[in-house]
Backbone as a printed PyTorch tensor [residue, N CA C, xyz], in Angstrom:
tensor([[[102.1740,  28.1100, 119.8860],
         [102.3490,  28.5210, 118.4690],
         [104.2670,  28.0590, 118.1760]],

        [[104.0080,  27.0470, 117.4920],
         [105.6230,  26.7740, 117.1160],
         [106.5440,  27.6360, 115.6980]],

        [[107.8090,  27.7570, 115.6160],
         [108.5710,  28.3730, 115.0860],
         [108.5400,  28.1110, 113.6540]],

        [[107.2950,  26.9930, 113.4720],
         [107.4210,  26.8590, 112.1370],
         [105.9630,  27.4920, 111.8910]],

        [[104.7590,  27.7830, 111.8730],
         [103.9440,  28.0260, 111.9280],
         [104.1760,  29.5640, 111.2490]],

        [[105.2700,  29.9360, 112.6070],
         [105.6130,  31.6930, 112.5030],
         [105.6630,  31.6510, 111.1440]],

        [[106.7820,  30.9670, 110.7370],
         [107.8360,  30.9080, 109.9230],
         [107.4250,  30.8990, 108.5000]],

        [[106.0130,  30.2230, 108.4350],
         [104.8990,  30.2920, 107.0580],
         [104.0890,  31.3950, 107.1950]],

        [[103.7080,  31.8630, 108.2830],
         [102.5200,  33.1770, 108.0170],
         [103.0820,  33.9810, 107.6710]],

        [[104.8810,  34.8320, 108.0640],
         [105.7010,  35.5500, 108.3510],
         [107.0570,  35.2790, 107.2970]],

        [[107.2890,  35.2120, 106.1780],
         [108.0060,  34.8690, 105.0270],
         [109.5140,  35.2290, 105.8130]],

        [[109.8750,  36.5610, 106.1690],
         [110.5580,  36.9420, 106.4830],
         [111.4530,  36.9270, 107.2030]],

        [[110.9550,  35.7710, 108.3810],
         [111.8450,  35.5800, 109.5740],
         [112.3890,  33.9110, 109.2790]],

        [[113.5280,  34.2570, 109.1980],
         [114.7280,  33.0010, 108.7040],
         [115.1750,  32.2250, 109.8480]],

        [[115.1080,  33.1420, 110.9480],
         [115.9040,  32.7360, 112.0290],
         [115.1250,  32.7190, 113.4970]],

        [[115.0300,  32.3250, 114.4750],
         [114.4400,  32.2620, 115.5910],
         [114.6700,  33.0910, 116.9610]],

        [[115.9790,  33.4410, 116.2080],
         [116.7750,  35.2800, 117.3080],
         [116.1230,  36.6830, 116.4080]],

        [[115.5640,  36.3200, 115.3590],
         [114.6050,  37.6640, 115.3740],
         [113.6010,  37.7760, 115.8400]],

        [[112.8320,  36.9040, 116.6420],
         [111.7030,  36.7000, 117.0800],
         [112.2230,  37.6360, 118.7780]],

        [[113.0780,  36.4040, 119.1160],
         [113.4020,  37.5440, 120.6340],
         [113.8420,  39.0450, 120.3870]],

        [[114.7840,  39.3720, 118.7820],
         [115.2760,  40.6160, 119.0090],
         [113.8230,  41.5540, 118.9930]],

        [[112.6540,  40.8260, 118.1770],
         [111.6240,  41.8860, 118.3220],
         [111.1850,  42.1130, 119.4270]],

        [[111.0690,  40.5860, 120.5770],
         [110.6080,  41.2310, 121.6550],
         [111.2780,  42.6330, 122.4740]],

        [[112.4810,  42.4640, 122.3160],
         [113.2690,  43.0520, 123.2210],
         [112.7710,  44.5380, 122.7510]],

        [[113.1000,  44.5410, 121.4360],
         [112.1050,  45.9140, 120.9360],
         [110.9920,  46.3230, 121.5550]],

        [[110.3120,  45.5980, 121.4350],
         [108.9040,  46.0000, 121.6740],
         [109.0040,  46.1280, 123.1800]],

        [[110.3270,  45.4400, 124.3860],
         [109.7770,  46.0590, 125.6850],
         [110.4030,  47.1290, 125.7300]],

        [[111.1460,  47.5840, 125.3560],
         [111.6730,  48.8460, 125.3900],
         [110.7300,  50.0020, 124.4230]],

        [[109.6600,  49.8860, 124.0000],
         [109.3830,  50.6740, 122.7620],
         [109.1670,  50.6640, 121.6900]],

        [[109.9820,  49.8100, 121.4350],
         [109.5350,  50.2170, 119.2590],
         [111.0040,  50.0500, 118.9950]],

        [[111.0480,  49.6740, 118.1900],
         [112.6140,  50.0540, 117.4690],
         [112.8400,  51.5670, 117.0270]],

        [[113.8090,  51.7470, 116.6210],
         [114.4860,  52.9890, 116.1720],
         [113.8800,  53.6030, 115.7700]],

        [[113.1150,  53.0790, 114.3260],
         [112.4430,  53.5690, 113.4010],
         [111.2120,  53.8630, 113.8120]],

        [[110.5090,  52.6800, 114.6800],
         [109.4090,  53.5370, 115.4730],
         [109.4800,  54.7700, 116.0620]],

        [[110.6160,  54.9530, 116.7860],
         [110.6020,  55.5860, 117.8990],
         [111.2950,  57.4380, 117.0000]],

        [[111.3640,  57.3410, 115.8130],
         [111.4090,  58.2320, 115.0300],
         [110.3790,  58.5570, 114.3180]],

        [[109.5370,  57.0260, 113.6670],
         [108.5070,  58.0810, 113.5140],
         [107.8770,  58.8730, 114.6090]],

        [[107.2730,  58.5810, 115.5140],
         [106.9190,  59.0890, 116.9900],
         [107.6050,  60.3320, 117.3670]],

        [[108.3580,  60.4950, 117.3410],
         [108.4670,  61.5930, 117.0910],
         [108.5390,  62.5680, 116.2540]],

        [[108.7270,  62.4750, 115.1510],
         [108.1440,  63.0610, 113.9160],
         [106.7280,  63.4500, 114.1160]],

        [[105.8180,  62.2910, 114.0500],
         [104.5960,  62.5610, 113.8730],
         [104.4480,  64.1070, 115.5220]],

        [[104.8980,  63.6080, 116.7380],
         [105.2660,  64.5120, 117.7720],
         [104.9130,  65.8090, 117.6400]],

        [[106.1490,  66.3530, 116.9800],
         [106.7300,  67.4510, 115.9210],
         [105.6510,  67.8730, 114.8380]],

        [[105.6170,  67.0030, 114.1300],
         [104.0010,  67.6080, 113.2880],
         [102.3440,  68.0040, 114.2150]],

        [[102.3310,  67.4820, 115.3080],
         [101.2320,  67.3490, 115.3470],
         [101.4850,  69.2390, 116.5640]],

        [[102.3450,  69.5100, 116.9960],
         [102.6510,  70.5620, 117.5980],
         [102.7400,  71.3550, 116.8970]],

        [[103.8020,  71.7610, 115.6870],
         [103.2780,  72.4390, 114.5100],
         [101.9180,  72.7550, 114.4530]],

        [[101.1350,  71.4420, 114.1760],
         [ 99.6230,  71.9670, 113.6490],
         [ 99.6080,  72.5450, 114.5280]],

        [[ 99.5450,  72.5920, 115.6580],
         [ 98.3260,  72.9580, 116.8930],
         [ 99.2960,  74.6970, 116.8040]],

        [[ 99.8340,  74.9330, 116.9100],
         [100.7210,  76.3050, 116.9080],
         [100.6000,  77.0040, 115.8010]],

        [[100.5430,  76.1150, 114.5730],
         [ 99.9210,  77.1670, 113.3710],
         [ 98.3390,  77.7780, 113.7590]],

        [[ 97.8380,  76.7870, 114.0340],
         [ 96.1970,  76.8230, 114.1160],
         [ 95.9010,  77.6420, 115.4910]],

        [[ 96.5610,  78.1190, 116.2020],
         [ 96.4100,  79.6500, 116.6850],
         [ 97.3460,  80.6470, 116.5730]],

        [[ 97.8620,  80.3560, 115.2220],
         [ 99.2220,  81.3060, 114.8330],
         [100.0480,  82.2420, 115.4040]],

        [[100.8970,  81.5050, 116.0270],
         [101.6800,  81.4820, 117.0500],
         [103.2750,  81.2650, 115.1810]],

        [[103.6370,  82.3910, 115.6300],
         [105.4900,  82.4600, 114.5520],
         [105.8420,  80.5590, 115.0450]],

        [[106.2740,  80.4180, 114.9690],
         [107.6400,  78.7460, 114.4800],
         [108.5650,  79.1050, 114.3380]],

        [[109.7210,  79.1220, 114.5200],
         [110.8510,  78.9250, 114.2490],
         [111.9750,  77.5440, 114.0410]],

        [[112.6920,  77.0250, 112.7640],
         [113.3680,  76.0510, 112.6760],
         [114.0740,  75.3410, 114.5730]],

        [[114.6390,  76.7570, 114.8790],
         [114.9510,  76.2950, 116.3630],
         [113.9850,  75.5520, 117.0600]],

        [[112.4090,  75.6820, 117.0100],
         [111.4760,  75.7520, 117.9260],
         [111.3070,  73.8000, 117.5880]],

        [[111.2860,  73.5200, 115.9110],
         [111.2220,  72.3980, 116.0540],
         [111.9480,  71.6580, 116.2560]],

        [[113.3220,  71.7440, 116.3920],
         [114.8920,  71.0430, 117.0310],
         [114.1500,  70.6080, 117.7360]],

        [[113.7340,  71.8340, 118.8940],
         [113.9050,  71.5640, 120.2110],
         [112.4850,  70.4150, 120.6740]],

        [[111.7980,  71.0540, 120.2580],
         [110.2650,  69.4270, 120.5780],
         [111.0930,  68.3010, 119.5370]],

        [[111.3380,  68.4000, 118.5390],
         [111.8110,  66.4610, 118.6260],
         [112.9790,  66.4420, 119.4910]],

        [[114.3110,  66.8490, 120.0860],
         [115.0910,  66.5710, 120.5950],
         [114.7010,  66.2520, 121.7960]],

        [[113.4590,  66.5670, 122.7590],
         [112.5920,  66.5270, 123.9100],
         [111.8050,  65.4430, 124.3420]],

        [[111.1500,  65.0600, 122.8950],
         [110.5630,  63.9020, 122.5020],
         [111.7890,  62.6030, 122.4480]],

        [[112.6650,  62.8020, 121.9980],
         [113.5090,  62.0590, 121.8920],
         [113.9480,  61.9320, 123.6810]],

        [[114.2300,  62.6900, 124.1080],
         [114.5130,  62.2510, 125.0900],
         [113.6170,  61.7050, 126.0370]],

        [[112.3240,  62.1600, 126.3310],
         [111.4470,  61.7900, 126.7360],
         [111.2510,  60.1570, 126.4120]],

        [[111.1280,  59.3260, 125.2980],
         [110.8260,  58.4600, 125.1620],
         [112.8420,  57.3220, 125.2360]],

        [[113.3450,  58.2260, 125.8390],
         [114.6350,  57.7180, 125.4130],
         [115.1450,  56.8550, 124.2230]],

        [[115.7530,  57.8970, 123.5160],
         [116.0370,  57.2910, 122.4610],
         [117.2530,  58.3330, 122.1030]],

        [[118.4410,  57.4950, 123.0390],
         [119.7900,  58.7540, 123.0510],
         [120.4340,  59.0200, 121.7860]],

        [[120.2000,  58.2670, 120.7250],
         [121.2290,  58.6770, 119.8010],
         [120.5990,  59.2990, 118.8270]],

        [[119.2200,  59.7980, 118.6120],
         [118.8810,  61.2480, 118.1590],
         [119.0580,  61.9050, 118.2790]],

        [[119.4400,  62.5220, 117.8140],
         [119.8110,  64.3410, 117.5620],
         [118.7870,  65.4430, 116.6750]],

        [[118.3350,  66.3470, 116.8870],
         [117.3320,  67.0590, 115.9500],
         [118.4130,  68.0080, 115.3810]],

        [[118.7940,  67.8300, 113.8470],
         [119.9870,  68.4840, 113.9140],
         [119.5560,  69.1810, 112.4600]],

        [[120.0740,  69.7830, 111.6420],
         [119.8220,  70.4170, 110.6960],
         [119.1160,  69.6630, 109.5110]],

        [[119.7500,  68.6670, 109.6780],
         [119.8160,  67.4960, 108.1630],
         [118.8120,  66.7210, 108.2100]],

        [[118.0540,  66.3890, 109.7850],
         [117.0540,  65.7970, 110.2450],
         [116.0750,  66.9530, 109.9020]],

        [[116.1390,  68.1180, 110.6160],
         [115.1350,  69.3990, 110.1040],
         [114.6370,  69.5300, 108.6200]],

        [[115.4070,  69.6540, 107.9520],
         [115.2210,  69.8460, 106.5460],
         [114.5720,  68.6260, 105.4560]],

        [[114.8310,  67.5720, 106.1110],
         [114.4930,  66.5370, 105.8350],
         [112.5210,  66.0530, 106.5460]],

        [[112.4700,  66.5710, 107.2780],
         [110.8830,  66.7480, 108.5110],
         [110.6380,  68.1180, 107.3860]],

        [[110.7080,  68.8560, 107.0960],
         [110.0170,  70.0830, 106.2030],
         [109.6010,  69.3670, 104.9350]],

        [[111.0790,  68.8000, 104.4850],
         [110.2160,  68.8550, 102.9990],
         [109.5120,  67.2040, 103.1440]],

        [[109.1840,  66.5970, 103.7110],
         [108.1730,  65.5450, 103.3690],
         [107.1220,  65.8630, 103.9470]],

        [[107.0500,  66.9350, 105.1590],
         [105.5490,  67.8110, 105.4130],
         [105.2810,  68.7420, 105.2100]],

        [[105.6140,  69.1030, 103.7020],
         [105.5640,  70.6640, 102.8540],
         [105.8260,  71.8290, 103.8860]],

        [[106.7920,  71.4550, 104.8250],
         [106.5940,  73.1090, 105.6360],
         [107.8070,  74.3540, 105.0890]],

        [[108.0570,  74.9670, 104.8410],
         [109.2450,  76.0160, 104.1310],
         [109.1180,  77.6470, 105.1210]],

        [[110.0910,  77.7050, 104.7960],
         [110.1610,  79.2060, 106.1640],
         [110.0570,  80.2660, 104.6220]],

        [[108.8940,  81.2900, 105.3030],
         [108.3530,  82.4070, 104.9070],
         [109.2800,  83.8320, 105.7250]],

        [[109.6260,  84.5400, 105.2110],
         [109.7040,  85.6650, 105.1530],
         [108.7080,  86.5400, 106.0160]],

        [[108.3510,  87.3520, 106.6620],
         [107.1750,  88.1680, 107.0270],
         [107.7390,  89.5220, 106.5840]],

        [[106.9210,  89.7410, 105.7850],
         [106.9250,  91.0170, 104.9940],
         [106.0440,  92.6650, 105.9750]],

        [[105.2170,  91.8310, 106.7390],
         [104.3760,  92.9990, 107.0420],
         [103.6090,  92.5150, 108.4000]],

        [[103.4700,  93.1760, 109.4990],
         [102.7430,  92.9620, 110.3830],
         [101.6390,  93.5810, 110.2890]],

        [[100.3990,  92.8490, 110.4900],
         [ 99.0180,  93.6440, 110.5830],
         [ 98.6450,  93.4120, 112.2120]],

        [[ 98.0110,  94.8290, 112.4830],
         [ 96.9310,  94.5500, 114.2030],
         [ 95.9610,  94.3950, 113.5570]],

        [[ 95.6010,  94.7800, 114.2410],
         [ 93.8700,  94.1040, 114.5570],
         [ 93.8890,  95.3330, 113.9640]],

        [[ 93.9340,  97.0970, 114.5830],
         [ 93.5620,  98.5390, 114.3710],
         [ 93.6070,  98.2500, 112.6540]],

        [[ 95.2750,  97.6790, 112.3460],
         [ 94.8630,  98.3000, 110.3000],
         [ 94.4990,  97.3820, 109.2510]],

        [[ 93.8560,  96.2950, 110.3960],
         [ 92.6970,  95.3440, 109.4500],
         [ 91.8370,  96.1470, 109.3750]],

        [[ 91.5840,  96.9630, 110.6150],
         [ 89.9180,  97.2440, 110.7170],
         [ 90.0180,  98.5790, 109.5460]],

        [[ 90.3440,  98.9170, 109.4710],
         [ 90.8350,  99.9940, 108.1750],
         [ 91.0240,  99.8840, 107.4420]],

        [[ 90.4610,  98.4580, 106.7900],
         [ 90.5750,  98.0260, 105.4370],
         [ 89.8240,  99.1550, 104.0380]],

        [[ 88.7970,  99.6190, 104.8070],
         [ 88.3920, 100.8400, 104.0510],
         [ 89.1380, 101.9500, 103.7080]],

        [[ 89.4990, 102.7050, 104.6000],
         [ 90.5870, 103.7990, 104.2830],
         [ 91.6550, 103.3910, 103.4400]],

        [[ 92.2770, 102.5180, 103.3950],
         [ 93.3670, 101.7110, 102.6740],
         [ 93.0250, 101.4700, 101.3800]],

        [[ 91.7000, 101.1700, 101.0200],
         [ 91.2750, 101.1480,  99.8410],
         [ 90.6600, 102.9600,  99.1380]],

        [[ 90.4860, 103.0500, 100.0910],
         [ 89.7820, 104.9290,  99.4180],
         [ 91.4760, 105.7120,  99.3810]],

        [[ 92.9670, 105.3370, 100.1860],
         [ 93.7660, 105.6670,  99.9080],
         [ 94.3050, 105.3920,  98.9170]],

        [[ 94.2960, 103.9230,  98.2370],
         [ 95.0790, 103.4060,  97.5760],
         [ 94.0700, 103.8910,  96.0900]],

        [[ 93.0160, 104.3860,  96.0380],
         [ 92.0240, 104.8920,  94.5980],
         [ 92.6710, 106.2750,  95.0240]],

        [[ 92.6190, 106.7050,  95.8380],
         [ 93.3300, 108.3420,  95.9480],
         [ 94.5070, 109.0140,  95.5790]],

        [[ 95.9720, 107.7640,  95.7170],
         [ 97.2570, 107.5660,  95.0670],
         [ 97.1790, 107.4480,  93.5890]],

        [[ 96.4770, 106.9210,  93.0020],
         [ 95.6430, 106.0600,  91.6300],
         [ 95.6860, 107.2030,  90.8240]],

        [[ 94.6790, 108.0190,  91.5450],
         [ 94.7640, 108.8330,  90.7990],
         [ 95.4620, 110.4160,  90.7950]],

        [[ 96.2630, 110.3990,  91.6730],
         [ 96.9980, 111.4340,  91.7680],
         [ 98.4580, 110.7390,  91.3810]],

        [[ 98.5180, 109.5010,  91.1370],
         [ 99.8330, 109.5020,  90.1600],
         [100.0270, 109.4270,  88.6570]],

        [[ 98.9570, 108.7660,  88.3010],
         [ 98.4450, 108.7210,  86.8700],
         [ 99.1790, 109.7550,  86.2590]],

        [[ 98.5820, 110.8280,  86.2790],
         [ 99.0320, 111.7460,  85.1850],
         [100.3930, 111.8900,  85.0580]],

        [[101.6040, 111.3130,  86.2390],
         [102.9730, 111.7110,  86.6120],
         [103.2960, 109.9460,  85.1590]],

        [[102.4920, 109.1520,  85.3780],
         [103.0050, 108.3020,  84.4920],
         [103.1540, 108.4840,  83.0860]],

        [[101.4980, 108.8480,  83.0240],
         [101.2790, 109.1420,  81.4660],
         [102.1110, 110.0080,  80.9370]],

        [[103.1580, 111.0610,  81.8330],
         [104.0460, 111.6610,  81.1470],
         [105.6230, 111.0120,  81.2100]],

        [[105.6460, 110.3440,  82.0040],
         [106.8930, 109.6450,  82.1040],
         [107.1290, 107.9870,  80.9010]],

        [[106.1260, 107.3420,  81.1440],
         [105.5960, 106.3030,  80.6570],
         [105.8590, 104.6490,  81.4740]],

        [[104.6810, 104.1380,  81.1870],
         [104.7980, 103.3340,  81.7140],
         [106.5610, 102.4010,  82.2070]],

        [[107.0930, 102.4130,  81.1020],
         [108.2560, 101.6440,  81.3450],
         [109.4450, 102.1730,  82.1010]],

        [[109.3750, 103.7840,  82.6950],
         [110.4500, 104.2500,  83.6870],
         [109.4770, 104.0230,  84.9630]],

        [[108.3630, 103.2790,  85.8960],
         [108.0170, 103.1800,  86.4650],
         [108.0300, 101.8520,  87.1740]],

        [[108.0520, 101.6200,  88.2410],
         [109.0470, 100.5200,  89.4340],
         [107.6280, 100.5940,  90.2810]],

        [[107.5680,  99.6930,  90.4720],
         [106.4070,  99.2490,  92.0510],
         [108.0520,  98.9140,  93.1900]],

        [[108.2900,  99.1820,  94.1360],
         [108.8350,  99.0740,  95.3070],
         [109.2910,  98.3410,  96.3330]],

        [[107.4910,  98.1870,  96.0170],
         [106.6160,  97.3540,  97.5700],
         [107.1460,  95.7270,  96.9830]],

        [[107.2280,  96.1250,  95.5200],
         [107.3710,  94.0090,  95.2850],
         [108.5000,  93.5050,  94.5310]],

        [[109.6190,  95.0200,  93.9170],
         [110.7130,  94.3960,  93.2420],
         [111.6850,  94.0970,  94.1620]],

        [[112.1270,  94.2600,  95.4910],
         [113.3030,  94.1320,  96.2320],
         [113.8850,  94.9310,  96.6010]],

        [[114.2500,  96.3460,  95.7660],
         [115.0220,  97.7550,  95.5900],
         [115.3230,  97.8850,  97.1220]],

        [[114.9590,  97.4550,  98.2390],
         [115.1740,  97.8810,  99.8460],
         [116.6010,  98.4610,  99.7630]],

        [[117.2040,  99.4990, 100.0670],
         [118.5170,  99.4460, 100.7110],
         [118.9710,  99.3150, 101.7560]],

        [[117.9710,  98.6560, 102.6030],
         [118.3260,  98.4580, 103.6330],
         [116.9760,  97.3560, 104.7450]],

        [[117.4560,  95.7290, 105.0620],
         [116.7530,  95.2040, 105.3350],
         [116.7880,  95.7420, 106.9290]],

        [[115.2620,  96.3140, 108.0800],
         [115.1930,  96.4460, 109.3540],
         [115.7780,  95.2440, 110.0320]],

        [[113.9640,  94.4300, 109.6640],
         [114.3440,  92.4770, 109.9910],
         [114.4680,  91.6740, 109.8510]],

        [[115.0560,  90.7520, 109.8130],
         [115.4730,  89.2950, 108.8400],
         [114.3890,  88.5670, 109.2970]],

        [[112.9570,  88.4080, 109.6500],
         [112.0820,  87.8030, 110.2750],
         [111.7500,  86.3460, 109.9860]],

        [[111.9380,  85.5370, 109.9570],
         [111.1580,  84.5270, 108.4630],
         [110.1010,  83.4060, 109.8190]],

        [[109.0590,  82.9810, 109.1290],
         [108.0970,  82.0960, 109.5970],
         [107.8650,  80.4720, 109.3420]],

        [[107.4510,  79.8370, 109.9220],
         [107.5470,  78.8410, 109.0030],
         [106.1540,  78.3550, 108.5200]],

        [[105.6890,  77.6060, 107.7630],
         [104.2490,  77.6800, 107.1290],
         [104.2160,  76.7060, 106.5190]],

        [[103.0640,  76.1100, 105.9340],
         [102.8540,  74.7620, 104.7370],
         [103.1930,  75.7210, 103.4660]],

        [[103.4100,  74.9510, 102.4280],
         [103.5070,  75.3040, 101.6400],
         [102.0730,  75.2140, 100.5880]],

        [[101.7620,  75.5230, 100.8340],
         [100.0960,  75.6730, 100.3570],
         [ 99.8930,  77.1020,  99.9280]],

        [[ 99.8090,  77.9110, 101.1690],
         [ 98.7070,  79.2190, 100.4460],
         [100.3960,  80.6480, 101.5880]],

        [[ 99.7610,  81.4110, 101.3180],
         [100.6830,  82.2220, 102.3300],
         [100.0940,  82.3510, 103.7160]],

        [[101.0800,  83.1720, 104.4640],
         [100.5520,  83.4290, 105.2130],
         [100.3030,  85.0910, 105.9500]],

        [[100.2870,  85.4630, 106.1160],
         [ 99.7910,  86.6760, 107.0660],
         [ 99.5780,  87.0220, 108.5600]],

        [[100.3500,  87.5220, 109.6400],
         [100.6900,  87.0690, 110.6650],
         [100.1930,  88.5960, 111.4110]],

        [[ 98.7400,  88.5920, 112.2560],
         [ 98.4740,  89.4120, 112.7940],
         [ 99.1360,  89.2390, 114.9480]],

        [[ 99.1410,  90.5780, 114.8670],
         [100.0900,  90.9340, 116.4510],
         [ 98.3000,  91.1680, 117.4620]],

        [[ 98.4020,  90.6850, 118.0940],
         [ 97.1200,  91.4820, 118.7900],
         [ 97.2160,  92.5010, 120.1730]]])
C-alpha cells in the first residue's frame, strides 16, 4: 500500500514519519494515552470486584493498584498522584463515604427486636415530647452533635447508593 493511498484514507496523516512513530508505539504496547486507559480500566475493574465482595477500599488502595499496573506495563512516567485519583474518582462516580455504623450478622438478624425496641422507645418518649414541645427535641443520631469522634473510617463507594458495611 502506498503512502498516498494511506493518506487518502486517513486525512490526519500529513507525513510518512507519523506512520513510523505509530509503528514504534505499537511495538512498545501503544501510546501513553492507550496505557493510561489500560491503567484506569484495570483499577476500575479491581474496584468493582472488591465492591462486589463488599471489601472496604480506601483511596490509597486505588493508587497502589494504578502504580502497580503502570510498573507492569512499563509506563515509567505515570504516578498515581492525588490529582490522578481525584480525576479517576470523578470520572467513574466514586465517592468517599464515612462509615457510621458497622453491622454484624448477629445485629442484622435481630431486626425484629430493633423494631420492637424502637416502638417501645417512641411510646415512652412521646409524653415527654408533648411536655416540652417538638421545637425543643433534637435527633442527635442525625445532627452531628457528637462531642467526640472515635473512628474516622471512610470507605469508597459509587455515587448512586448508600453503603452498609457488614462484618463477618
